C-alpha positions as CSV (number, residue, x, y, z in Angstrom):
1,X,-160.6,-229.8,-282.3
2,X,-160.4,-233.5,-282.3
3,X,-158.6,-235.4,-279.5
4,X,-157.4,-239.0,-279.5
5,X,-160.8,-240.8,-279.6
6,X,-160.9,-243.9,-277.4
7,X,-162.5,-246.8,-279.2
8,X,-166.1,-246.4,-278.4
9,X,-169.4,-248.2,-279.3
10,X,-171.0,-244.6,-279.3
11,X,-169.8,-244.1,-282.8
12,X,-170.2,-247.7,-284.1
13,X,-173.2,-248.9,-286.1
14,X,-176.1,-250.8,-284.6
15,X,-179.2,-252.4,-285.9
16,X,-182.3,-251.4,-284.0
17,X,-185.5,-253.0,-285.2
18,X,-185.6,-252.5,-288.9
19,X,-183.1,-249.6,-288.7
20,X,-179.4,-249.7,-289.5
21,X,-178.0,-246.9,-287.4
22,X,-174.5,-245.5,-288.2
23,X,-174.0,-244.4,-284.6
24,X,-175.6,-244.6,-281.1
25,X,-176.4,-240.9,-280.5
26,X,-180.2,-240.5,-280.4
27,X,-182.4,-237.3,-280.3
28,X,-184.5,-237.6,-277.3
29,X,-188.2,-236.7,-277.5
30,X,-188.6,-233.1,-276.8
31,X,-191.8,-231.1,-276.3
32,X,-191.3,-227.8,-278.1
33,X,-194.9,-226.5,-278.7
34,X,-194.4,-225.4,-282.3
35,X,-197.9,-226.1,-283.3
36,X,-201.0,-224.5,-284.9
37,X,-204.2,-223.8,-283.1
38,X,-205.4,-227.2,-284.4
39,X,-202.4,-229.0,-282.8
40,X,-200.6,-229.6,-286.1
41,X,-196.9,-229.0,-286.7
42,X,-196.3,-225.4,-288.0
43,X,-195.8,-226.0,-291.8
44,X,-192.2,-226.1,-293.0
45,X,-190.7,-225.2,-289.6
46,X,-191.1,-228.6,-287.7
47,X,-190.1,-230.4,-291.0
48,X,-186.8,-228.4,-291.1
49,X,-186.1,-228.8,-287.4
50,X,-186.1,-232.6,-287.7
51,X,-184.3,-232.6,-291.1
52,X,-181.5,-230.6,-289.5
53,X,-181.0,-233.1,-286.7
54,X,-181.0,-235.9,-289.2
55,X,-178.0,-234.5,-291.1
56,X,-175.8,-237.4,-290.3
57,X,-177.1,-240.4,-292.2
58,X,-178.1,-243.3,-290.0
59,X,-179.3,-241.2,-287.1
60,X,-182.3,-242.1,-284.9
61,X,-184.7,-239.3,-283.9
62,X,-187.5,-239.6,-281.5
63,X,-190.2,-237.1,-282.2
64,X,-191.9,-235.2,-279.4
65,X,-194.8,-236.6,-277.6
66,X,-198.1,-236.5,-279.5
67,X,-201.6,-237.2,-278.4
68,X,-203.4,-240.0,-280.1
69,X,-206.9,-238.3,-279.7
70,X,-208.3,-235.1,-278.2
71,X,-209.5,-237.1,-275.2
72,X,-206.0,-238.4,-274.6
73,X,-204.7,-234.8,-274.4
74,X,-205.1,-231.8,-272.2
75,X,-202.3,-229.4,-273.2
76,X,-203.3,-227.1,-276.0
77,X,-199.8,-226.7,-277.7
78,X,-198.9,-230.3,-277.8
79,X,-199.1,-231.9,-281.3
80,X,-201.7,-234.5,-282.0
81,X,-201.8,-237.4,-284.5
82,X,-205.6,-237.8,-285.0
83,X,-206.0,-235.8,-288.2
84,X,-204.4,-235.7,-291.6
85,X,-203.4,-232.1,-291.1
86,X,-201.3,-233.2,-288.0
87,X,-199.5,-236.1,-289.8
88,X,-197.3,-234.3,-292.3
89,X,-193.8,-233.6,-293.4
90,X,-191.3,-234.6,-290.7
91,X,-190.8,-238.4,-291.7
92,X,-190.1,-237.6,-295.3
93,X,-187.7,-234.8,-294.4
94,X,-185.8,-237.2,-292.0
95,X,-185.8,-240.2,-294.5
96,X,-184.4,-237.9,-297.2
97,X,-181.4,-237.5,-295.1
98,X,-181.0,-241.2,-294.7
99,X,-182.1,-241.3,-291.1
100,X,-185.0,-242.6,-289.1
101,X,-187.7,-241.2,-286.8
102,X,-190.0,-242.8,-284.2
103,X,-193.0,-240.9,-283.1
104,X,-193.8,-240.9,-279.4
105,X,-197.4,-241.3,-278.4
106,X,-198.8,-240.2,-275.1
107,X,-201.9,-239.8,-273.0
108,X,-201.6,-237.3,-270.0
109,X,-204.1,-238.9,-267.7
110,X,-204.3,-236.8,-264.4
111,X,-201.7,-234.3,-265.7
112,X,-204.2,-232.8,-268.2
113,X,-205.4,-229.3,-268.0
114,X,-209.2,-229.5,-267.7
115,X,-209.9,-226.2,-269.7
116,X,-207.8,-227.6,-272.6
117,X,-209.8,-230.8,-272.6
118,X,-213.1,-228.9,-272.6
119,X,-211.9,-226.8,-275.5
120,X,-212.3,-229.9,-277.5
121,X,-215.4,-231.4,-275.8
122,X,-217.0,-230.2,-272.5
123,X,-217.8,-233.8,-271.7
124,X,-214.1,-234.9,-271.5
125,X,-212.9,-235.6,-268.0
126,X,-209.4,-235.7,-266.5
127,X,-208.9,-239.5,-266.1
128,X,-206.3,-241.7,-264.5
129,X,-205.6,-245.1,-263.1
130,X,-207.4,-244.0,-259.9
131,X,-208.8,-240.9,-258.2
132,X,-205.6,-239.6,-256.7
133,X,-204.9,-236.1,-258.1
134,X,-201.7,-234.7,-259.5
135,X,-200.1,-232.1,-257.2
136,X,-201.8,-228.7,-258.1
137,X,-199.9,-226.0,-259.7
138,X,-197.5,-225.6,-262.6
139,X,-198.8,-227.2,-265.8
140,X,-201.2,-229.5,-263.9
141,X,-204.7,-228.8,-262.9
142,X,-204.8,-230.7,-259.7
143,X,-208.3,-231.9,-260.6
144,X,-209.5,-235.1,-258.9
145,X,-209.3,-237.5,-261.8
146,X,-212.0,-240.0,-262.6
147,X,-210.8,-243.6,-262.9
148,X,-211.1,-244.9,-266.4
149,X,-213.8,-247.5,-267.0
150,X,-212.8,-250.9,-268.5
151,X,-214.5,-249.8,-271.8
152,X,-212.4,-246.6,-271.9
153,X,-209.3,-248.6,-271.3
154,X,-210.0,-250.5,-274.5
155,X,-210.0,-247.1,-276.4
156,X,-206.5,-246.4,-275.3
157,X,-205.4,-249.9,-276.3
158,X,-206.5,-249.1,-280.0
159,X,-203.6,-246.9,-280.9
160,X,-194.1,-246.0,-282.3
161,X,-192.4,-245.1,-279.0
162,X,-195.0,-245.6,-276.2
163,X,-194.6,-242.9,-273.6
164,X,-194.7,-244.9,-270.2
165,X,-192.7,-242.3,-268.4
166,X,-192.8,-238.8,-266.7
167,X,-195.9,-239.5,-264.7
168,X,-198.3,-239.6,-267.7
169,X,-201.2,-242.0,-267.9
170,X,-199.4,-245.3,-268.5
171,X,-197.1,-244.7,-265.6
172,X,-200.0,-243.6,-263.4
173,X,-201.2,-247.3,-263.8
174,X,-197.8,-248.7,-263.2
175,X,-197.2,-247.0,-259.8
176,X,-198.8,-247.9,-256.5
177,X,-198.6,-244.2,-255.5
178,X,-201.1,-243.3,-258.2
179,X,-203.1,-246.5,-258.9
180,X,-205.6,-247.4,-256.2
181,X,-207.9,-249.5,-258.4
182,X,-209.3,-252.7,-257.1
183,X,-210.0,-254.4,-260.4
184,X,-207.6,-256.4,-262.8
185,X,-205.7,-253.1,-263.5
186,X,-204.8,-252.3,-259.9
187,X,-203.2,-253.8,-256.7
188,X,-200.6,-256.4,-257.7
189,X,-197.6,-255.6,-259.8
190,X,-199.0,-257.9,-262.5
191,X,-202.3,-255.9,-262.6
192,X,-200.6,-252.5,-262.6
193,X,-198.3,-253.6,-265.5
194,X,-201.3,-254.8,-267.5
195,X,-202.3,-251.5,-269.1
196,X,-198.8,-250.9,-270.6
197,X,-198.5,-254.4,-271.8
198,X,-201.9,-254.3,-273.5
199,X,-201.1,-251.1,-275.2
200,X,-197.7,-252.5,-276.4
201,X,-199.5,-255.5,-277.8
202,X,-202.0,-253.4,-279.6
203,X,-199.5,-251.0,-281.1
204,X,-197.1,-253.8,-282.2
205,X,-199.9,-255.7,-283.9
206,X,-200.9,-252.6,-285.8
207,X,-197.5,-251.5,-287.0
208,X,-195.2,-254.4,-286.1
209,X,-193.0,-255.2,-283.1
210,X,-189.9,-253.8,-284.9
211,X,-191.6,-250.5,-285.3
212,X,-192.7,-250.4,-281.6
213,X,-190.8,-249.2,-278.6
214,X,-191.4,-248.3,-274.9
215,X,-190.1,-245.4,-272.6
216,X,-190.1,-245.8,-268.8
217,X,-188.7,-243.7,-265.9
218,X,-188.3,-246.1,-263.0
219,X,-186.8,-243.6,-260.6
220,X,-189.2,-240.7,-261.1
221,X,-189.6,-239.1,-257.8
222,X,-191.8,-236.1,-258.5
223,X,-195.5,-235.4,-258.9
224,X,-196.1,-237.4,-255.8
225,X,-195.2,-240.6,-257.7
226,X,-192.0,-241.8,-255.9
227,X,-192.3,-245.5,-254.8
228,X,-190.5,-246.9,-251.8
229,X,-188.8,-249.4,-254.2
230,X,-189.6,-249.2,-258.0
231,X,-187.3,-252.2,-258.9
232,X,-189.8,-255.0,-258.4
233,X,-192.4,-253.3,-260.5
234,X,-190.1,-252.3,-263.3
235,X,-188.2,-255.6,-263.3
236,X,-191.5,-257.4,-263.8
237,X,-192.6,-255.0,-266.5
238,X,-189.4,-255.1,-268.4
239,X,-189.1,-258.9,-268.1
240,X,-192.6,-259.2,-269.6
241,X,-191.9,-256.8,-272.4
242,X,-188.8,-258.8,-273.3
243,X,-190.5,-262.2,-273.1
244,X,-193.7,-261.1,-274.9
245,X,-192.2,-258.9,-277.6
246,X,-189.0,-260.5,-278.7
247,X,-188.7,-258.2,-281.7
248,X,-189.5,-254.9,-279.9
249,X,-187.3,-252.2,-281.4
250,X,-185.8,-250.9,-278.2
251,X,-186.4,-250.0,-274.6
252,X,-185.9,-246.3,-273.6
253,X,-185.2,-245.5,-269.9
254,X,-184.5,-242.2,-268.2
255,X,-181.5,-242.1,-265.8
256,X,-182.2,-241.6,-262.2
257,X,-180.1,-238.5,-261.8
258,X,-182.3,-236.2,-263.8
259,X,-185.5,-234.4,-262.8
260,X,-188.5,-233.7,-265.1
261,X,-186.9,-230.4,-265.7
262,X,-183.6,-231.9,-266.7
263,X,-181.7,-230.8,-263.6
264,X,-179.2,-233.2,-262.0
265,X,-180.0,-234.4,-258.5
266,X,-178.1,-236.4,-255.9
267,X,-178.7,-240.1,-256.0
268,X,-179.1,-242.6,-253.2
269,X,-176.9,-245.7,-253.2
270,X,-179.6,-248.0,-254.8
271,X,-180.8,-245.6,-257.6
272,X,-179.5,-247.1,-260.8
273,X,-180.7,-248.5,-264.1
274,X,-178.2,-251.5,-263.9
275,X,-181.1,-253.8,-263.1
276,X,-182.7,-252.9,-266.4
277,X,-179.4,-253.6,-268.3
278,X,-179.2,-256.9,-266.6
279,X,-182.7,-257.9,-267.8
280,X,-182.7,-256.3,-271.3
281,X,-179.1,-256.9,-272.5
282,X,-178.1,-257.4,-275.3
283,X,-181.1,-255.9,-276.9
284,X,-181.1,-252.1,-277.7
285,X,-181.5,-249.9,-274.7
286,X,-181.6,-246.1,-275.0
287,X,-180.6,-244.3,-271.8
288,X,-181.5,-240.6,-271.5
289,X,-180.6,-237.9,-268.9
290,X,-177.5,-235.9,-268.0
291,X,-175.2,-237.2,-270.6
292,X,-172.2,-235.3,-272.0
293,X,-169.4,-236.7,-274.2
294,X,-167.3,-238.7,-271.6
295,X,-170.0,-240.4,-269.7
296,X,-171.9,-241.2,-273.0
297,X,-168.7,-242.9,-274.4
298,X,-168.4,-244.9,-271.2
299,X,-172.1,-245.9,-271.0
300,X,-172.2,-247.0,-274.6
301,X,-169.5,-249.6,-273.6
302,X,-172.4,-251.8,-272.5
303,X,-173.6,-254.0,-275.3
304,X,-176.8,-252.7,-277.0
305,X,-176.7,-249.2,-275.2
306,X,-177.6,-246.1,-277.1
307,X,-177.5,-242.5,-275.6
308,X,-180.3,-240.0,-276.0
309,X,-179.6,-236.3,-275.8
310,X,-182.2,-233.5,-275.3
311,X,-181.0,-230.0,-274.6
312,X,-177.6,-230.4,-276.3
313,X,-179.4,-231.8,-279.4
314,X,-181.6,-228.7,-279.4
315,X,-178.6,-226.5,-279.7
316,X,-176.4,-228.7,-281.9
317,X,-178.2,-230.1,-284.9
318,X,-175.0,-231.9,-285.9
319,X,-174.5,-233.3,-282.4
320,X,-173.3,-236.8,-283.4
321,X,-170.5,-235.2,-285.6
322,X,-169.5,-232.7,-282.8
323,X,-169.3,-235.5,-280.2
324,X,-167.2,-237.7,-282.4
325,X,-164.8,-234.9,-283.5
326,X,-164.8,-233.3,-280.0
327,X,-166.0,-230.0,-281.3
328,X,-167.2,-227.5,-278.7
329,X,-171.0,-227.4,-278.4
330,X,-173.3,-224.5,-279.0
331,X,-175.0,-223.3,-275.7
332,X,-178.7,-223.7,-275.6
333,X,-181.1,-221.0,-274.7
334,X,-183.7,-222.2,-272.2
335,X,-185.9,-219.2,-272.9
336,X,-186.7,-220.7,-276.4
337,X,-187.4,-224.2,-275.3
338,X,-191.2,-223.7,-275.2
339,X,-192.7,-221.1,-277.5
340,X,-196.3,-222.1,-278.3
341,X,-197.3,-221.3,-281.8
342,X,-193.9,-219.4,-282.6
343,X,-193.2,-219.4,-286.3
344,X,-189.9,-217.6,-286.3
345,X,-187.7,-220.6,-285.9
346,X,-185.9,-218.9,-282.9
347,X,-184.2,-221.5,-280.8
348,X,-185.5,-224.2,-283.1
349,X,-184.0,-224.0,-286.5
350,X,-181.4,-221.2,-286.1
351,X,-178.6,-223.0,-284.2
352,X,-175.4,-223.2,-286.3
353,X,-173.8,-226.3,-287.7
354,X,-170.1,-226.9,-287.2
355,X,-169.4,-227.1,-290.8
356,X,-171.3,-226.3,-294.0
357,X,-170.6,-229.8,-295.3
358,X,-172.5,-231.5,-292.4
359,X,-175.5,-229.2,-292.8
360,X,-175.7,-230.2,-296.5
C-alpha cells in the first residue's frame, strides 16, 4: 500500500560514472558462495540472481567480492575472476534488463584460510601489511602473516569496486593496528594509504576512472582493527582519492552502526561518516548498513548520496519498487545466506516479486 511519498532524492535519477541510474537504491556486494569447485559462478543460477535484482531498469548492482588470483584468495567458496570459466553471464543478464553492475575485487590478506590457499599451491602464504595475525577462530586461520615484499605488492597493483573495507588486505595496510611496516608502505598516514592509492591508479588506468570505485569502512572495530581515531587516516585517503581521481565513479562507505555480521551497535558521539560527506560531496557517495525506508529517504537528501541494501535486497529482488511504493518487504532467511555450492536456488532466486509486471 502506497503512502504519501515525501519528495526524495532516493527515487530520483543520478549519473554515476558512465551510468545513468533511474534511482539511488543500490544492491550492496554480498558474499553468497554459490560457486563451483573451481570458484566459478554456478551456471545459470548466479546469472538469474543478478537479473532478478536488475528488474527495475537503471539499477546499480555491486557484485559479490571476487578474488583476482588464487594467491589473493583463501576462502574456497568465494568466486574468482582469473579464468574464462569464472567470468561469465552476470553482466549480460543485468545489461539485458537495462541496469548496471560493478564487480568488487578483493584480496584477503591475513584473513585467508591457509588450507584453502594450499589447495591451490602449497607455496602460498598468508600475507598482510605486517606480521600481526588476525584473531583466531571463525573464518580466520589466526596464522602469523608474512609481510608482503615490495615485488609482491606490485602483483596486487596489476589488477571495478576495489574492496578496501571489512579488514581485508587493503584495509590491513591502511590501519595502524595491523600495519607495522617500516618501509614506504607503513608508519605515516601517507605511507599506509599508498597501497590503496596505487591499486586505484592501476585499476583506473586499466578500465578507466569512470569504471573504478572504492569501498571503505572507517569505523570497523572488529578483528582487532579498531583505531583510536580513524578520521585522520580516512580523511587523508578520501581527499587523495578525490584529488587524484576526479572521474572516479563513486566512493562506497560502510556506516559505523553496523558490525561485520550486519548487526546494529551503539555508537559513540563521534562515530559518523559526516566527515566523508564533507570531503566527497557532491560526488556520488554510496552509504551501506542498517538502512530501512525512512532513514534511507532522509540520508539521500544529501547531494550525491545513494543507499546500498544487503539483506533486504536478498529477500526482495524488486526492492527499489517496494521502497518507492511502500510495499511490505519479504523477510529474509539467514539460514540460506551462505550455502557453498548449492544449486537449488533456495534463498537465492526463489524470493517472490511484488507483482508479475515488475518481474517481467
